[in-house]
N, C-alpha and C positions, 0 to 999 in steps of 0.2 A: 462526570464520567470523562475519563481520558481514553481516547482511542488512537492507536498507532495503525495507520493504514500503509500497506506495502504493495508496490507494483514490482514483482520479481523479475530479475534478469541477471544473466551472468556477467554482462559487461557493465550495465547500469541498473541498479535497483533503486527505484524511487520510493520515497517515504513521506508521510505527513502525519503530524500529531495534532489532533483536534480535541478541544475541550467542549463538551456538551454540558450546559448547566443543568442542575437537578430540577429546576422549575422552568417557567417561561423565560425566554430571553434568547439572545442570539448565540449561535455557535461561534467559537473562536479558534483561529489557527494559532498553535503554540510554536510549531517549527515545521519546516519541510526542507527537503534536499534530496541528494542522491548518494549512494554508495557506489563508487566506481572501482572496477578492477581492470587490470591490464590484460589485454588479449595475448600478450607475450608470455604471461605466466601459465604454469600448468593448471589444469582445471581444479585439482585438489586445493591448490593455494588460493585460487579465486573463491572457491566455495568457503574455505576457512575465513577469508576476508569478509565475505557477506555475513557469515555466522557472527563473527566478532563485531561487525558494524551494527547488526540488529541487536545483539546482546547488549551492547553499549547504550543503544537507544532505549531498550527496555529498562535497563538499570537506571538510566538518567531520568526517564519520564514516568516510570512505574504505571504503565497504562492498565486500565481495567479490562481491556480487550485488545487483541491484535487481529486486524482484518487483512487477509491476504487474498489477492486475486488468484482464482483458480487457473489451471492450465486450460487453454482453449485448444480445440482440435484444429490443426493447421495442415497445410500440405507438406511442410518440412518436418520430417520425423526427428532429425538431428536437433533442430531448434526446440522442439517440444521436449525432447529428452534433456537438453541442456537447461531449459527452464525448470524442469522437474528437480534437477540437482539444486538449483537456487532456492526453490520452494522448500526443499527438504531442510536446507540450512536455516531458513527463516522459521519454519515450524519447530525445529529442534531448539532454536534459541528461545522461543516463547514457551515451549513445553517445559524446558528445564527450569524455567522461572515460574512455572505454574500459572501462566497468564492464559485465560480463555482465548481460544482461537475461533474466528469466524471466517468462512471462505465463501466468496461470491464469484460468479462468472463475470467476465468483462461486460457481458450484456446486462446482467443484473445491476452492476455498478452504474453503467451508463443510464439505465432506466430510472434508477433511484435519484441520480444527481441531475440528469438532463430531462428525463421524462420520455426518452427515446432510446431503446436498446441498441440502435444502430448509429448512435451519435458519433461524430468525428472527434479526434483528440482536441481540436480547437474548440469545439462546442463544449466538451467536458471542462477544459481549462476556463472558458468564459463563465460557465455556470458555477464552478468552484469559486472564482473571483467574486461573482455576484452574491452567492449565498453566504460567503464569509466577509463580504463588504471590504474587499481588498482593493487597493489602487490599481494593481496590475495582477494578471494571472500568475500563479506560481510557476517558476521556471527552474530547470527545463521541464519539458512536457512529462518526463518520467516522475518528477516531483508532483506535478499537478495530478497525475494518475494515482499516486500514493495518497494524496489528500482526498481525492474522490473516493478511494476505497474506504478511508476513515469516515467520510461523510455518509457513504452508503450504509455503513453499519449504524451510524447514529439514526438514520431514517428507517432502516429495515429492522435492525436490532435483534436478530435471532442468532444465538450462539450455537455453534456445532459442538456437541459434547465431546 
């Protein structure tokens, strides 16, 4: 099973592609990185760039599932709204390609990967490194968060219809 995990953001969207073997054996990192957009560009252009970046990842890796971090409730309404735009582009890219989508809260992802829903970004990156037997944690942190989203789906494994 191939899972594409995504940590959405309008400036930086982190992603990770993880292969989970059909039987016993270790998980493997296929690819990770970020989709960057320029804050100088109009929001519509940035959303298009995120959509195209995710669509390209889905086309290239043909994942069995796309796992996207849910919007968290924060103090800044503008940030939450902006994050919602990025999530919409990501969900549309997966849906147009008929890839099942799983959504987990940041707390659920941290609990699955670290064992603590209140874990720090550094703890998440360390556990991603450890679980995938990597020499160093994925970088930047947004990429590590995307990999963590993919790992959490491999561990939790429930798809949202």
